[in-house]
N, C-alpha and C positions, 0 to 999 in steps of 0.2 A: 215867401219863398228866395233861401239864402241859399240855394246850390246852383252851381250852373256847370260850364263845361268848358276847357281849355286844353288846349295841344299840348301836353308833354313828352317827353322822352320815354320810351320804353326799354324793357333788356336788349331789344335789339337796334338799337341806338337812332331808331326811328320813331318820330310824335304820331300822336293818337290823340283823340279826342277821346278825355277822363271826364268822370265826374269828380266835381272841387268844391270845397267850401272854406271862406277866407276866415280868418279869427273872430272877425265878430259874428260870424255866424255859427262858429264853433261853441262862444260865449253863451249866444244865444239858446245853440243846442242845449247846453248843460242845464239851462233855467228849466227845460221841458224834459229832463230826463229822470228816473228814480233815482235818490239822494243815494244808493251804495254804490251804484257806477260814478258818480260825480267827481270822490276823489282820484282816481283812476286817470278821468281824464283828463283832468286839471294836471297830474303828473305830468302825463303823456305832453300838454303842450310844453309846458317847460323843459322837454326833450330829455327829462327822465327817463323814459323806458325806450329809448331810441339806442341803435348801435353806434358803436365807436365810429363811425364812419356818418353815418347820418347827424349825430353832434358836430363833428368835425367839418361837415359841409355847410350849413349851418351858420360856422363862424367863420367858413371861407366867403361866404357871403358877405358878411358884415367887412372883411377884410380892409378893403381900403377906407372904409369911413376913419379908419383908425388915425394916421396920419404917423404910425409906427416907425418907418422906413426913414431916417434921414437922407436927404440924397447923396450926399458922399458916403454912404451906406450901399447904395446901391449896386448891385453887380459882386457885392462880395459876401465872404463865407456870414457875417453878422447879419446882414440882412438875410439869408438864410434861416438862421438860427432862429431870427425874431419873428418870423411868418412860421417855422415850427412849432413854435413856443407858442405862438399863437392861437393854431390850427385844434392843437393837441393838448394844452394846459388841462389839468387835471383828467385827460383820457387817457395817457400815457408817465408815467412816471419820471420817463428821460424825457421830457417835451421840450426840445429846443437844446438839448445836450448832444455834444458830439460824440459818439462811440467810442469805447476802447476795446472794444472786442472785436474780431475778423469777421467777416459775415458775409455767405453766397448766395445767391439766386438763381435758379432754372440755370443751376451750373456755370453761371459767371459768378465770380470770384471778384468781390470789393475791393478797396484798397486796404492793405495790413492795418490794422489798427493802432498799432504803434508807430508806424510812418504819419497818418493818418494828418496830424498838425501839421507836419510842413509840407505834405500832399495839399492841403487845403490855404495855405500862403503862400503857394506857389500860383494854385490857381487863382487867389485875390489877384496875383503881380501881370495876370493876362490879361493883354489887348482886349476891350471890347467895345469898339465905335465902330463898327461894322457890321453887316449884319454876321457876314460868315465867320467874324471873329466871336460873333455873340454864340453862334451856334456849337462853334467850337469848344469856346467854352462849357458850354451848358454842358455838351458831350465828356467832358474832363467831370464836371461834378456830378454827373451820373455813376461815373466811374468811381469817385470816392465815396459817394454813395456816405452821407457823412452820418446818418441818426440809425438805430437801429431798427426803425420803421417810418413809413410816412412819406420817404425821401420823395418819392413824384411827385405826388399833392402838393406838397408845400417848391420841391424846382418847377412847377412849372407856373406856378405863381413866380417865381422867384426871375425867372428868362421873362415870361410878361411885362416884369417892372420895367428890366433893364431894355429890353425894346423898344417901351413905351420911350423912356430916359433919353435912348440915344439914337433913334431912328422915326421916332415917332407914331409906329406900327406896333400890332400887338398881334396872336396869334389865334385865329378862330378855330379853335378845338371843334367844334361841331361839325367843322369841316374836312375831321382827318378820321377816316375809322380807326376802329380800335383794334383792331386785329392787324392793318399797315403800321401802324405808330408801335405798338409793341414789337413788330419786328423788325422793324428800322432802329428802336431803340437796344434790340440784340444784336444788332449788323453792327451799331455804331462806335466801338470798343475798335474796330479792326479797319470797317468802312463806312465813314459817316454819309455818303451821299444821297442815301435814299431818305434816312433824316433832315438831312437839309434841305432836300426835293420837297418835303413833306409840307415843312413848315414853309418855306419859301411861296408855297401855292396857297399855304392859308393865312398868309399876312394878310392884316386890315388896317387900313388908317381909322376906322372908325371905332376909337379908344376910348368914348366917350358913351357907348353906348350900352347902358344899365342891362337890357334884355340878352344883348351879347357875350355881355360879362357873365352873366346866370348860366348860362347856357355852356360856357366855358367851362365853368365852376362842374357841371352836370357831368358832361364828357371827361372833365381830368379825374373826375371819383370812379365813373364807370370804367375809366380805364383799370381802374384796379381790381375793380368785382373778379371774384373769382367765379368761372364757369362752372355751373352744376354739369355733373355728368349723368 
């Protein structure tokens, strides 16, 4: 018997018991299924059949094992570029590359592509030693939106690294409802109070908890999912 049940997050951001199988179980399963299906399942195991978000999420799970970011880079644009490049390498042709085009989303226009380099340079110089300063910097980086796609997923890892390094805490993203977060982010260019309170209430000192980190990645990617109508 190599199947079991585990509580996992569903689309409503709540946990339910689901039937699961681990990697060794899948390998055992491959030995007993008809040969014509083996190649397809082996490809699925390697992530070949996953959509971009699923492939990127797998990379995100392993990001903190990489030691990719140097201490002096934490809170800088170069760190965000490295994170984005790691998450989306091979998935987006512009992984880790600062955009040159001007973009908008949901009626919000982000920083002009022609001015983006100077804007990011100014953000790098912003103070970030306290929680309030970090939230302000996070808001400005979101307004800048330096990449064509994948900004939110990369920047939430970026702010967590900054929080851990500066104040020894990180955000428990599973404590923040999707609609609350998205609403607060839309408001933040004008008034970041709602975002500040959401993040502050979700702060935790449990920065080495692997399960908390994995849940945070799941929630971060869930925020980006487009709801079906």
